[in-house]
C-alpha positions as CSV (number, residue, x, y, z in Angstrom):
1,M,26.5,90.0,148.6
2,K,29.2,88.6,146.7
3,W,32.2,90.3,144.2
4,H,32.3,89.2,140.7
5,K,34.5,89.8,137.8
6,I,32.5,91.8,134.8
7,P,34.0,89.8,131.8
8,S,36.0,91.6,129.8
9,A,34.8,91.4,126.7
10,A,31.2,93.1,128.1
11,L,33.6,96.1,129.1
12,T,34.5,96.3,125.1
13,S,31.1,95.6,123.6
14,S,29.5,98.8,122.1
15,A,25.8,98.3,123.4
16,A,25.1,100.8,126.0
17,I,22.7,97.9,127.6
18,Q,24.1,94.9,128.3
19,L,21.8,91.6,129.5
20,L,24.8,89.4,131.7
21,R,24.1,86.6,134.1
22,I,26.9,86.0,136.3
23,D,26.2,82.9,139.4
24,G,22.8,82.5,138.0
25,K,21.9,86.3,138.7
26,A,20.6,88.0,135.4
27,F,21.3,91.8,135.5
28,C,21.9,94.9,132.9
29,L,25.5,96.4,132.6
30,V,24.9,100.0,131.6
31,N,27.6,102.3,129.7
32,D,25.8,105.6,129.8
33,H,28.6,107.9,128.3
34,G,31.5,106.1,129.5
35,E,30.0,106.0,133.4
36,W,29.3,102.2,134.1
37,Y,26.1,101.2,136.2
38,A,24.6,97.6,137.1
39,T,20.3,97.2,137.3
40,S,17.6,94.6,137.8
41,A,17.6,92.8,134.1
42,K,13.3,93.5,134.6
43,C,10.9,96.0,134.6
44,P,9.3,96.4,138.1
45,H,6.5,97.5,136.2
46,A,5.4,94.9,133.9
47,G,8.5,92.8,134.1
48,A,10.3,93.7,131.0
49,N,13.6,93.0,129.7
50,L,15.6,96.4,130.6
51,G,18.7,95.1,128.5
52,E,16.3,95.9,125.6
53,G,15.8,99.3,126.5
54,W,17.7,102.3,126.1
55,C,19.5,105.4,128.3
56,E,18.7,109.1,128.3
57,Q,20.2,111.7,130.2
58,G,21.0,109.5,133.1
59,Q,18.3,107.3,133.2
60,L,17.4,103.7,131.7
61,V,14.2,103.8,129.7
62,C,11.8,100.3,130.0
63,P,11.3,99.5,125.9
64,Y,7.1,98.5,126.7
65,H,6.3,100.9,128.6
66,R,8.4,103.7,128.8
67,H,9.3,104.0,132.5
68,H,12.4,106.1,133.5
69,F,14.6,104.6,136.2
70,D,17.7,106.7,137.9
71,L,21.0,104.8,136.5
72,S,22.6,106.3,139.9
73,I,19.8,105.3,142.4
74,G,17.5,102.7,140.5
75,K,14.5,105.5,141.8
76,G,11.5,105.9,139.0
77,A,10.3,108.9,137.4
78,P,7.8,111.3,139.4
79,G,4.3,109.4,139.6
80,Q,5.5,105.9,138.4
81,Y,6.2,104.6,142.6
82,N,8.6,102.1,141.6
83,A,12.6,101.8,141.3
84,V,14.8,98.8,139.9
85,R,18.0,97.5,142.2
86,V,21.4,98.9,141.4
87,Y,24.1,97.1,142.2
88,P,27.7,98.6,143.0
89,L,30.5,98.4,140.6
90,E,34.2,98.5,141.7
91,W,37.1,98.9,139.4
92,R,40.3,96.7,141.1
93,D,43.2,96.7,139.2
94,N,41.6,98.0,135.7
95,E,38.9,94.9,136.1
96,L,35.4,96.2,137.1
97,Y,33.4,94.1,139.6
98,I,29.7,94.0,140.6
99,Q,28.4,93.0,143.9
100,L,25.3,90.8,143.7
101,P,23.2,88.7,146.3
102,Q,23.6,85.3,146.7
103,S,20.5,83.3,146.2
104,L,18.9,81.3,149.4
105,W,20.5,77.7,147.3
106,Q,23.9,79.0,147.3
107,K,23.6,80.6,150.7
108,C,22.8,76.7,152.2
109,L,25.7,75.3,150.3
110,S,28.2,77.9,151.5
111,L,27.2,76.9,154.9
112,L,27.9,73.1,154.0
113,K,31.8,73.8,152.7
């Protein structure tokens, strides 16, 4: 896992949910009532783009089949039997960082250095 700085433009956007890509990894950056969260970009149910969804009562809602996911832990609503991945966020010197997994390719390249 590697920490990456979230672009400052994303933190000043008025959008509640943004689809971002850092170091080849897509994720959703969510601002729900002033609290920041980061989740996987695709719904585990049918692969829908969660960046097109919305927030309701601390949950990310899939735009296609209305599956709900808890923003803090990623767990799906009762009966869904699914979850989204939640990525750690950390504030450092007034900048927000996300911890993302490295791809197998990135891991192999780092071994060669």
